[in-house]
DRENMI-351941 format. One record per residue: residue number from 1; x, y, z of N, C-alpha, C in turn; residue in three letters. Coordinates in steps of 0.05 Angstrom, whole numbers, plus 5000, padded with zeros to 4 digits. Example, Ala and Ser with C-alpha at 12.3 -4.5 7.8 and 13.67 -1.06 7.14 Angstrom:
   i n_c1 n_c2 n_c3 ca_c1 ca_c2 ca_c3 c_c1 c_c2 c_c3  aa
   1 5264 4886 5156  5246  4910  5156 5264 4934 5156 ALA
   2 5257 4955 5142  5273  4979  5143 5258 5001 5157 SER
//
This chain:
   i n_c1 n_c2 n_c3 ca_c1 ca_c2 ca_c3 c_c1 c_c2 c_c3  aa
   1 5017 4976 5000  5000  5000  5000 5018 5025 5000 MET
   2 5014 5044 4982  5031  5068  4981 5029 5083 5007 PRO
   3 5052 5095 5014  5053  5112  5038 5076 5131 5036 HIS
   4 5075 5152 5052  5097  5172  5054 5106 5173 5082 ILE
   5 5133 5173 5086  5144  5175  5113 5162 5199 5114 THR
   6 5165 5210 5138  5183  5233  5143 5203 5224 5164 CYS
   7 5229 5233 5160  5249  5227  5180 5267 5252 5184 GLN
   8 5278 5254 5208  5297  5276  5212 5322 5271 5196 TYR
   9 5334 5293 5185  5359  5291  5170 5382 5285 5190 LEU
  10 5402 5272 5181  5425  5266  5198 5437 5292 5209 LYS
  11 5442 5292 5235  5453  5315  5248 5432 5335 5258 GLY
  12 5406 5329 5255  5385  5347  5264 5368 5334 5286 THR
  13 5377 5311 5297  5362  5298  5317 5360 5315 5342 LEU
  14 5337 5316 5355  5334  5331  5380 5352 5320 5402 PRO
  15 5362 5337 5418  5379  5329  5440 5364 5311 5459 LYS
  16 5378 5292 5470  5366  5274  5490 5352 5250 5479 GLY
  17 5352 5247 5452  5338  5225  5440 5357 5201 5435 ARG
  18 5383 5204 5440  5402  5183  5436 5408 5179 5407 GLY
  19 5421 5156 5400  5428  5151  5373 5404 5144 5355 ASN
  20 5382 5134 5368  5360  5126  5352 5343 5149 5341 GLY
  21 5342 5172 5356  5325  5194  5348 5296 5186 5348 GLY
  22 5280 5201 5333  5252  5195  5330 5248 5174 5308 TYR
  23 5228 5157 5311  5222  5137  5290 5210 5151 5266 PRO
  24 5210 5138 5243  5197  5150  5219 5168 5156 5224 PRO
  25 5158 5177 5211  5131  5185  5215 5115 5180 5190 LEU
  26 5093 5165 5192  5075  5160  5170 5057 5184 5167 ASP
  27 5060 5199 5145  5046  5224  5141 5015 5220 5141 VAL
  28 5006 5197 5133  4977  5192  5131 4964 5191 5159 SER
  29 4980 5188 5180  4969  5187  5207 4969 5214 5221 THR
  30 4979 5235 5207  4980  5261  5219 4954 5277 5214 THR
  31 4951 5300 5227  4927  5315  5225 4925 5332 5200 GLY
  32 4901 5345 5196  4897  5361  5172 4914 5386 5172 SER
  33 4920 5397 5195  4938  5420  5196 4966 5414 5185 GLY
  34 4976 5391 5193  5003  5382  5184 5002 5378 5154 PHE
  35 4981 5365 5144  4979  5361  5115 4978 5387 5100 HIS
  36 4964 5406 5111  4962  5432  5098 4989 5446 5096 GLN
  37 5003 5446 5118  5030  5460  5118 5049 5445 5099 VAL
  38 5048 5418 5100  5066  5403  5083 5061 5409 5053 LEU
  39 5035 5411 5046  5029  5417  5018 5039 5445 5010 LEU
  40 5035 5464 5027  5044  5492  5021 5075 5492 5018 ILE
  41 5089 5480 5036  5118  5480  5035 5128 5465 5010 LEU
  42 5115 5443 5004  5123  5427  4981 5121 5444 4955 SER
  43 5099 5459 4953  5095  5476  4929 5116 5498 4927 PHE
  44 5122 5511 4950  5141  5533  4950 5169 5523 4942 ILE
  45 5177 5500 4953  5204  5489  4947 5205 5479 4918 PHE
  46 5182 5469 4908  5182  5458  4881 5182 5480 4860 ALA
  47 5172 5503 4867  5169  5524  4847 5179 5551 4858 ARG
  48 5205 5555 4859  5216  5581  4868 5208 5603 4850 PRO
  49 5210 5628 4860  5204  5652  4845 5175 5652 4836 SER
  50 5157 5641 4852  5129  5640  4845 5112 5659 4862 SER
  51 5089 5666 4851  5069  5681  4866 5051 5659 4879 LEU
  52 5051 5658 4905  5036  5638  4920 5011 5650 4932 VAL
  53 4988 5639 4923  4962  5648  4933 4952 5629 4954 LEU
  54 4948 5638 4978  4940  5620  5000 4913 5630 5011 LEU
  55 4894 5611 5013  4868  5617  5024 4867 5606 5053 ASP
  56 4869 5625 5072  4868  5618  5101 4887 5595 5108 GLU
  57 4913 5599 5105  4932  5578  5112 4932 5572 5142 PRO
  58 4921 5591 5158  4920  5588  5187 4898 5568 5196 ASP
  59 4880 5560 5177  4858  5543  5184 4869 5516 5194 ALA
  60 4855 5505 5215  4863  5479  5227 4888 5481 5244 HIS
  61 4899 5505 5247  4923  5508  5263 4917 5522 5289 LEU
  62 4930 5512 5310  4928  5525  5336 4937 5554 5334 HIS
  63 4924 5572 5349  4931  5600  5347 4961 5606 5353 VAL
  64 4973 5589 5371  5001  5593  5377 5019 5586 5354 LEU
  65 5010 5569 5336  5026  5561  5313 5022 5579 5288 LEU
  66 5002 5596 5288  4996  5612  5265 5018 5631 5258 GLN
  67 5028 5645 5278  5050  5664  5273 5076 5649 5265 LYS
  68 5081 5627 5278  5104  5611  5271 5104 5602 5242 GLU
  69 5080 5594 5233  5078  5586  5205 5081 5610 5187 LEU
  70 5069 5632 5194  5071  5656  5177 5100 5666 5175 TYR
  71 5114 5666 5197  5142  5675  5196 5159 5656 5179 ASP
  72 5153 5630 5181  5167  5610  5165 5162 5614 5135 LEU
  73 5137 5619 5128  5131  5623  5099 5144 5648 5089 LEU
  74 5144 5669 5105  5157  5694  5096 5187 5690 5092 LEU
  75 5199 5675 5110  5228  5670  5108 5235 5654 5083 SER
  76 5219 5633 5078  5225  5615  5056 5220 5630 5029 ILE
  77 5198 5645 5027  5192  5659  5003 5213 5681 4998 CYS
  78 5223 5693 5019  5244  5713  5015 5269 5701 5004 ASP
  79 5277 5678 5014  5301  5665  5004 5298 5653 4976 LYS
  80 5273 5645 4969  5269  5632  4944 5255 5651 4924 ARG
  81 5256 5677 4930  5247  5698  4912 5217 5695 4905 ARG
  82 5202 5686 4925  5173  5683  4920 5157 5706 4933 GLY
  83 5132 5707 4927  5114  5727  4939 5089 5714 4949 GLN
  84 5080 5722 4972  5056  5711  4985 5032 5730 4982 LEU
  85 5010 5720 4974  4984  5735  4975 4965 5717 4991 VAL
  86 4957 5726 5015  4943  5710  5034 4915 5722 5040 ILE
  87 4895 5705 5037  4868  5712  5046 4864 5700 5074 ALA
  88 4857 5717 5093  4856  5707  5121 4837 5723 5138 THR
  89 4827 5711 5159  4812  5724  5180 4828 5723 5206 HIS
  90 4852 5713 5205  4868  5709  5230 4877 5735 5242 SER
  91 4870 5740 5267  4879  5764  5281 4909 5763 5284 GLU
  92 4921 5739 5287  4950  5736  5291 4965 5745 5266 VAL
  93 4956 5736 5243  4969  5744  5218 4966 5773 5212 LEU
  94 4943 5784 5217  4938  5813  5212 4956 5829 5231 ILE
  95 4958 5821 5256  4973  5836  5275 5003 5835 5269 ASP
  96 5012 5814 5254  5040  5810  5248 5048 5823 5221 SER
  97 5030 5837 5208  5035  5848  5182 5033 5879 5183 THR
  98 5051 5892 5169  5050  5921  5168 5024 5930 5154 SER
  99 5012 5951 5164  4986  5960  5153 4986 5964 5122 PRO
 100 5008 5975 5112  5009  5980  5083 5010 5955 5066 GLN
 101 5014 5932 5079  5014  5906  5065 4988 5891 5068 HIS
 102 4968 5905 5080  4942  5892  5085 4921 5906 5067 ILE
 103 4907 5890 5052  4884  5900  5036 4858 5891 5049 LEU
 104 4843 5910 5059  4818  5904  5072 4795 5904 5052 SER
 105 4778 5884 5054  4754  5882  5036 4729 5890 5051 PHE
 106 4732 5901 5075  4709  5912  5089 4700 5937 5074 TYR
 107 4674 5940 5069  4663  5961  5052 4676 5959 5024 ASP
 108 4691 5979 5015  4704  5976  4989 4733 5968 4994 LYS
 109 4745 5951 4976  4773  5943  4980 4791 5967 4982 PRO
 110 4808 5967 5002  4827  5989  5006 4850 5980 5023 HIS
 111 4874 5991 5018  4897  5985  5036 4894 6000 5062 PRO
 112 4903 5988 5083  4902  6001  5109 4923 6023 5111 LEU
 113 4916 6045 5123  4933  6068  5123 4949 6072 5149 SER
 114 4941 6058 5170  4955  6063  5195 4952 6039 5214 SER
 115 4967 6039 5235  4965  6017  5255 4938 6018 5269 LYS
 116 4928 6042 5273  4902  6044  5287 4879 6032 5270 SER
 117 4881 6036 5243  4861  6023  5226 4864 5993 5226 GLU
 118 4889 5984 5226  4894  5955  5228 4882 5944 5254 ARG
 119 4885 5959 5276  4875  5950  5302 4845 5948 5301 ASP
 120 4831 5967 5287  4802  5966  5286 4793 5942 5270 ARG
 121 4807 5935 5248  4800  5912  5233 4804 5886 5249 VAL
 122 4826 5885 5264  4832  5862  5281 4811 5858 5302 ARG
 123 4802 5880 5315  4781  5878  5335 4755 5870 5323 GLU
 124 4749 5879 5299  4724  5872  5286 4722 5842 5281 ALA
 125 4745 5829 5276  4746  5800  5270 4738 5784 5295 LEU
 126 4741 5796 5319  4734  5781  5343 4703 5778 5346 LYS
 127 4689 5797 5333  4660  5798  5338 4644 5792 5313 TRP
 128 4655 5796 5290  4640  5795  5265 4646 5770 5249 VAL
 129 4625 5755 5241  4629  5731  5226 4627 5737 5196 THR
 130 4634 5718 5179  4632  5721  5150 4603 5726 5142 SER
 131 4584 5712 5155  4556  5716  5149 4547 5745 5157 LEU
 132 4558 5755 5179  4552  5783  5187 4560 5802 5165 ASP
 133 4584 5797 5154  4594  5815  5133 4576 5814 5108 LEU
 134 4568 5790 5101  4551  5786  5078 4524 5800 5081 LEU
 135 4512 5797 5104  4486  5809  5109 4488 5839 5113 LEU
 136 4510 5848 5125  4513  5877  5130 4516 5893 5104 ALA
 137 4526 5880 5083  4529  5894  5057 4502 5903 5046 GLU
 138 4481 5888 5051  4455  5894  5039 4434 5904 5059 LYS
 139 4438 5898 5084  4418  5905  5104 4419 5935 5111 ALA
 140 4396 5946 5117  4395  5974  5127 4398 5975 5157 LYS
 141 4390 5953 5170  4391  5954  5199 4394 5926 5211 GLY
 142 4401 5925 5236  4407  5900  5250 4391 5899 5276 LEU
 143 4380 5876 5283  4365  5873  5307 4379 5853 5326 ILE
 144 4383 5861 5351  4394  5843  5372 4371 5834 5390 TYR
 145 4369 5808 5394  4348  5797  5412 4362 5779 5433 LEU
 146 4348 5774 5455  4360  5758  5476 4363 5729 5469 GLU
 147 4349 5720 5448  4352  5692  5441 4333 5685 5418 GLY
 148 4335 5660 5408  4319  5652  5385 4290 5650 5392 SER
 149 4283 5645 5418  4255  5644  5426 4241 5671 5420 THR
 150 4255 5693 5426  4243  5720  5421 4240 5724 5391 ASP
 151 4259 5715 5375  4258  5717  5346 4233 5702 5335 PHE
 152 4229 5678 5344  4207  5661  5335 4180 5673 5342 ASP
 153 4179 5684 5366  4154  5697  5375 4147 5722 5358 LEU
 154 4167 5739 5354  4163  5763  5338 4155 5756 5309 LEU
 155 4168 5736 5298  4161  5727  5271 4132 5717 5269 ARG
 156 4124 5702 5290  4096  5692  5290 4076 5714 5293 THR
 157 4082 5733 5311  4063  5756  5315 4062 5773 5290 TRP
 158 4084 5777 5276  4084  5794  5252 4066 5781 5231 ALA
 159 4066 5754 5229  4049  5741  5209 4020 5743 5217 ARG
 160 4014 5739 5242  3986  5740  5251 3974 5768 5248 ILE
 161 3990 5788 5254  3981  5816  5253 3982 5827 5224 LEU
 162 3993 5810 5206  3997  5820  5178 4013 5846 5178 LYS
 163 4033 5846 5195  4051  5869  5197 4070 5870 5174 HIS
 164 4078 5894 5164  4097  5896  5142 4123 5881 5148 PRO
 165 4130 5878 5174  4154  5864  5181 4154 5834 5174 LEU
 166 4130 5824 5167  4127  5795  5160 4145 5789 5136 ASP
 167 4148 5807 5117  4165  5801  5093 4194 5802 5101 ARG
 168 4202 5817 5121  4229  5817  5131 4236 5790 5143 TRP
 169 4218 5780 5159  4223  5753  5170 4223 5731 5149 PHE
 170 4209 5735 5127  4208  5715  5106 4232 5715 5088 SER
 171 4249 5735 5090  4273  5736  5074 4297 5726 5089 GLY
 172 4319 5741 5089  4343  5735  5104 4347 5757 5125 MET
 173 4332 5757 5146  4333  5778  5166 4361 5780 5180 PRO
 174 4371 5804 5182  4396  5808  5195 4391 5813 5225 PHE
 175 4394 5792 5241  4390  5794  5269 4412 5777 5283 TRP
 176 4417 5784 5308  4438  5770  5323 4426 5760 5350 LYS
 177 4433 5736 5357  4426  5725  5383 4445 5737 5403 ASP
 178 4436 5755 5420  4453  5768  5440 4460 5749 5463 ASN
 179 4448 5725 5463  4453  5705  5483 4451 5715 5511 ARG
 180 4429 5729 5516  4424  5739  5543 4421 5769 5544 GLY
 181 4422 5779 5568  4415  5807  5572 4438 5827 5573 ARG
 182 4462 5817 5567  4486  5835  5569 4487 5854 5545 GLN
 183 4479 5879 5550  4479  5899  5528 4507 5904 5518 ALA
 184 4527 5900 5534  4554  5906  5526 4563 5888 5503 LYS
 185 4552 5863 5501  4558  5846  5479 4548 5857 5453 ASP
 186 4523 5867 5453  4512  5880  5429 4528 5905 5422 ALA
 187 4537 5920 5442  4553  5943  5437 4579 5936 5423 ASN
 188 4593 5916 5432  4618  5908  5420 4614 5899 5391 HIS
 189 4594 5883 5387  4589  5873  5360 4581 5895 5341 HIS
 190 4564 5913 5350  4555  5936  5334 4578 5955 5328 TYR
 191 4595 5960 5347  4619  5977  5343 4637 5965 5321 PHE
 192 4640 5938 5321  4656  5925  5301 4644 5928 5273 ALA
 193 4617 5925 5272  4604  5928  5246 4604 5956 5236 LEU
 194 4604 5976 5254  4604  6004  5246 4630 6011 5232 LYS
 195 4652 5996 5238  4677  6001  5224 4675 5993 5195 SER
 196 4654 5977 5188  4650  5967  5161 4627 5982 5148 ILE
 197 4605 5985 5162  4582  5999  5152 4576 6022 5171 ARG
 198 4585 6046 5164  4583  6069  5182 4554 6078 5187 HIS
 199 4537 6073 5167  4509  6082  5169 4490 6060 5178 ASN
 200 4500 6038 5187  4483  6016  5195 4468 6022 5221 LEU
 201 4441 6020 5221  4425  6024  5245 4421 5998 5260 LYS
 202 4415 6000 5285  4412  5975  5301 4393 5980 5324 ALA
 203 4380 5959 5333  4361  5960  5355 4366 5935 5373 LEU
 204 4368 5940 5399  4370  5918  5418 4345 5917 5435 LEU
 205 4331 5894 5434  4306  5891  5449 4311 5872 5472 LEU
 206 4308 5882 5497  4314  5867  5521 4288 5861 5536 LEU
 207 4289 5840 5553  4266  5834  5570 4262 5856 5591 ASP
 208 4238 5858 5601  4231  5879  5619 4245 5878 5646 GLY
 209 4255 5854 5653  4269  5851  5679 4296 5865 5679 ASP
 210 4305 5875 5655  4331  5888  5654 4330 5918 5658 ASN
 211 4306 5930 5658  4305  5959  5656 4316 5972 5681 ARG
 212 4318 5958 5703  4329  5970  5728 4360 5968 5729 ASP
 213 4371 5954 5710  4400  5950  5711 4414 5975 5701 GLN
 214 4434 5984 5716  4448  6008  5708 4464 6005 5682 SER
 215 4463 6026 5666  4479  6025  5642 4465 6013 5618 GLY
 216 4441 6003 5621  4428  5990  5598 4414 6010 5580 TYR
 217 4408 6033 5590  4394  6053  5573 4412 6063 5551 GLU
 218 4438 6062 5555  4457  6073  5535 4468 6051 5517 SER
 219 4471 6058 5492  4483  6040  5472 4502 6056 5455 GLY
 220 4516 6042 5437  4533  6056  5418 4516 6075 5401 GLN
 221 4529 6095 5391  4516  6115  5374 4503 6100 5351 ASP
 222 4476 6102 5349  4462  6089  5328 4448 6063 5337 GLY
 223 4455 6054 5361  4442  6030  5372 4420 6038 5391 LEU
 224 4395 6032 5384  4372  6039  5400 4367 6015 5419 GLN
 225 4361 6021 5445  4356  6000  5465 4327 6003 5474 VAL
 226 4311 5981 5471  4284  5981  5480 4279 5957 5499 LEU
 227 4258 5959 5515  4251  5939  5535 4222 5931 5532 PHE
 228 4216 5906 5536  4189  5897  5539 4177 5908 5565 TRP
 229 4152 5916 5564  4139  5926  5588 4133 5904 5607 GLU
 230 4126 5881 5597  4122  5857  5614 4150 5845 5620 ARG
 231 4150 5825 5637  4175  5814  5646 4192 5804 5623 TYR
 232 4180 5790 5603  4195  5779  5581 4176 5775 5558 GLU
 233 4188 5768 5535  4171  5764  5510 4151 5742 5514 ALA
 234 4158 5721 5528  4140  5698  5532 4115 5706 5548 GLU
 235 4117 5728 5563  4094  5737  5579 4070 5745 5561 SER
 236 4075 5751 5536  4054  5761  5518 4037 5739 5506 TYR
 237 4044 5714 5511  4027  5692  5502 4008 5683 5525 ILE
 238 4009 5698 5547  3992  5691  5569 3964 5703 5564 LEU
 239 3949 5690 5548  3921  5698  5543 3904 5673 5547 HIS
 240 3883 5674 5564  3867  5651  5571 3856 5636 5547 PRO
 241 3846 5651 5527  3833  5638  5504 3854 5625 5486 GLU
 242 3877 5638 5483  3899  5626  5468 3907 5599 5480 THR
 243 3912 5600 5506  3921  5576  5520 3900 5554 5520 LEU
 244 3875 5562 5523  3853  5543  5523 3852 5530 5495 ARG
 245 3854 5546 5474  3853  5535  5447 3876 5516 5441 ARG
 246 3900 5523 5450  3923  5507  5445 3921 5480 5460 TYR
 247 3914 5480 5485  3912  5456  5501 3889 5438 5492 ILE
 248 3867 5451 5485  3844  5435  5476 3851 5420 5450 THR
 249 3866 5433 5433  3873  5419  5408 3891 5395 5413 ASP
 250 3907 5397 5435  3926  5375  5440 3915 5354 5459 LYS
 251 3899 5363 5479  3892  5345  5501 3862 5343 5506 ARG
 252 3846 5361 5494  3818  5361  5498 3808 5384 5516 GLY
 253 3783 5390 5514  3772  5413  5528 3772 5410 5558 GLU
 254 3767 5386 5568  3766  5381  5597 3793 5386 5610 LEU
 255 3814 5376 5598  3841  5379  5608 3849 5409 5606 ILE
 256 3841 5422 5585  3848  5450  5582 3836 5467 5604 ALA
 257 3811 5461 5611  3797  5475  5632 3811 5471 5659 GLU
 258 3820 5447 5664  3834  5441  5689 3861 5455 5690 GLY
 259 3876 5455 5668  3902  5468  5667 3901 5498 5672 ALA
 260 3880 5510 5662  3877  5539  5666 3874 5547 5695 LEU
 261 3869 5528 5713  3869  5534  5741 3895 5545 5751 ASN
 262 3917 5537 5737  3943  5548  5744 3944 5578 5742 VAL
 263 3931 5589 5721  3929  5618  5718 3910 5630 5738 LEU
 264 3888 5616 5743  3869  5627  5763 3881 5628 5791 ARG
 265 3898 5609 5797  3910  5609  5824 3933 5629 5827 ASP
 266 3944 5639 5805  3968  5655  5807 3964 5684 5797 ASN
 267 3943 5689 5782  3939  5715  5770 3913 5727 5782 LEU
 268 3912 5754 5785  3889  5767  5796 3865 5766 5777 PRO
 269 3840 5769 5788  3816  5769  5771 3817 5790 5748 PRO
 270 3831 5812 5753  3833  5834  5733 3846 5823 5708 ALA
 271 3864 5804 5710  3877  5793  5686 3857 5780 5668 PHE
 272 3838 5766 5679  3818  5751  5663 3797 5770 5651 PHE
 273 3793 5793 5664  3775  5813  5653 3788 5827 5629 LYS
 274 3814 5832 5631  3828  5846  5609 3856 5834 5607 ASP
 275 3860 5812 5592  3886  5799  5590 3907 5816 5575 PRO
 276 3897 5837 5560  3916  5853  5545 3928 5876 5562 LEU
 277 3916 5881 5585  3926  5903  5601 3952 5896 5614 ALA
 278 3968 5917 5620  3993  5913  5634 3988 5914 5664 LEU
 279 3993 5892 5677  3988  5891  5706 4015 5887 5720 SER
 280 4017 5895 5746  4042  5892  5760 4052 5863 5761 PRO
 281 4033 5844 5763  4042  5816  5765 4056 5807 5739 VAL
 282 4046 5817 5716  4059  5809  5690 4086 5822 5687 LEU
 283 4091 5844 5701  4117  5857  5700 4137 5843 5718 LYS
 284 4127 5829 5738  4144  5816  5757 4147 5786 5754 ALA
 285 4129 5773 5739  4128  5744  5738 4143 5733 5714 GLU
 286 4164 5717 5718  4179  5704  5696 4162 5681 5685 PRO
 287 4144 5686 5667  4124  5667  5658 4137 5642 5646 ALA
 288 4160 5645 5632  4173  5622  5619 4185 5603 5640 SER
 289 4188 5612 5664  4200  5595  5685 4180 5585 5705 LYS
 290 4156 5598 5706  4137  5591  5727 4110 5583 5715 THR
 291 4094 5603 5706  4067  5598  5698 4064 5579 5674 LEU
 292 4079 5584 5653  4077  5567  5629 4086 5538 5634 LEU
 293 4109 5533 5647  4116  5505  5652 4096 5491 5670 PRO
 294 4086 5505 5690  4066  5493  5708 4040 5486 5693 GLN
 295 4031 5505 5676  4007  5500  5661 4010 5477 5642 LEU
 296 4032 5475 5628  4036  5454  5609 4040 5427 5623 LEU
 297 4052 5427 5646  4055  5403  5662 4028 5393 5671 LEU
 298 4011 5411 5679  3984  5404  5688 3968 5392 5665 GLU
 299 3974 5402 5641  3960  5392  5617 3972 5367 5605 ALA
 300 3996 5359 5616  4009  5336  5606 4022 5340 5578 GLY
 301 4031 5364 5573  4044  5372  5547 4073 5377 5552 ILE
 302 4090 5364 5537  4119  5368  5539 4127 5388 5518 ASP
 303 4132 5413 5526  4139  5434  5508 4161 5451 5520 LEU
 304 4184 5453 5507  4206  5468  5517 4203 5498 5511 GLY
 305 4219 5515 5524  4217  5543  5520 4222 5551 5491 LYS
 306 4240 5537 5478  4246  5543  5450 4223 5537 5431 GLY
 307 4202 5524 5441  4179  5517  5424 4154 5533 5432 GLU
 308 4157 5553 5449  4134  5568  5457 4120 5584 5434 TYR
 309 4135 5587 5412  4123  5601  5389 4099 5584 5378 PHE
 310 4099 5558 5384  4077  5541  5375 4051 5550 5389 LEU
 311 4053 5559 5414  4030  5570  5428 4021 5596 5415 ILE
 312 4041 5613 5409  4035  5639  5396 4021 5635 5370 ALA
 313 4027 5613 5356  4014  5609  5330 3983 5606 5333 GLU
 314 3974 5599 5357  3945  5596  5362 3932 5623 5368 GLU
 315 3948 5644 5371  3936  5670  5378 3921 5682 5355 MET
 316 3901 5698 5361  3887  5714  5342 3895 5743 5345 ARG
 317 3892 5758 5325  3902  5786  5325 3892 5801 5350 ALA
 318 3867 5797 5357  3855  5812  5379 3866 5802 5406 GLU
 319 3880 5780 5407  3891  5769  5432 3920 5778 5436 GLU
 320 3932 5792 5417  3960  5801  5419 3960 5829 5431 ILE
 321 3974 5834 5453  3974  5861  5465 3985 5882 5446 PRO
 322 3974 5906 5447  3982  5928  5429 4012 5933 5429 PRO
 323 4024 5929 5452  4053  5934  5454 4069 5918 5434 GLU
 324 4060 5894 5427  4074  5877  5408 4076 5891 5381 VAL
 325 4054 5903 5372  4054  5917  5347 4072 5942 5348 ALA
 326 4074 5954 5372  4091  5977  5375 4121 5969 5372 GLN
 327 4128 5946 5383  4155  5936  5381 4161 5929 5352 LYS
 328 4142 5917 5338  4146  5910  5310 4150 5935 5294 LEU
 329 4135 5956 5300  4138  5982  5286 4166 5993 5290 ASP
 330 4176 5991 5315  4203  6002  5321 4224 5986 5305 ALA
 331 4221 5960 5304  4240  5944  5288 4239 5951 5259 ILE
 332 4215 5955 5249  4211  5961  5220 4225 5987 5213 ALA
 333 4225 6007 5231  4239  6032  5225 4269 6029 5223 LYS
 334 4279 6008 5235  4308  6002  5234 4316 5986 5210 VAL
 335 4300 5967 5202  4308  5948  5181 4298 5956 5153 VAL
 336 4278 5974 5152  4268  5983  5126 4278 6011 5119 PHE
//
């Protein structure tokens, strides 16, 4: 069976290995990073005085090895009269290169003019993905949400309300999962994107339990920060008729009536008279952790938080609180 082996040259054995040195290495047993570097070096040595085009040679390499590889390639090409043209997202490679030798393709292709501009590009790479760059080129605005559950709920409500934002959700919406309530994460990401798209607008929508946290009212210039009036987005699917309809479809009318006792035991009578009104209990109650799991358990329905949009799909337009439409309007001003 064909194979390739590598051995140390005579006189280059590492100290302390004795006369035997290291055994031969079967290249087929090594990792993809080793294969990649071996292929690059083989080409450079086989064809001196060549223009070498490399697409992310740092891929599959540990960050500590990226600069070592880069320096090695520069040294070899210099001695063999070659030239390197590298496409990369590596912060290590960018930081190791003089600004005038870096061509940035953020916005319009242009060479970097200073170390400070190089530093901004390097920082942007920590927060911005390739998909972000692709979407940012065409999008007018960006929406930050606390998670995919909020996204699914907003998408469902936009469809039911026949809101203009429904077509935004039906396309390739530019939104980011902020993975929780830390506004500083959205700030960092938005600041990085602003170095690429200076006129990009953005909106961060946080749960109502965050409004008392210091520093949340402020965002980067151009980043609007809004809060739900109720405790969280899931609180807006707390409508007796919606829940009755959903449970009845799954488990029957009798079970639905029994499960609704969870709401009767925990919410004031005023809620049942006007479920759309904003009450103190809805501002304080984490429905996704208390009322909704209890109600679903009572009904014998296994439904995780990430699937709560399925309940929202049973809502009728008149059962959706007016604030939802207001939030959709605010988002539409950013993305349209």
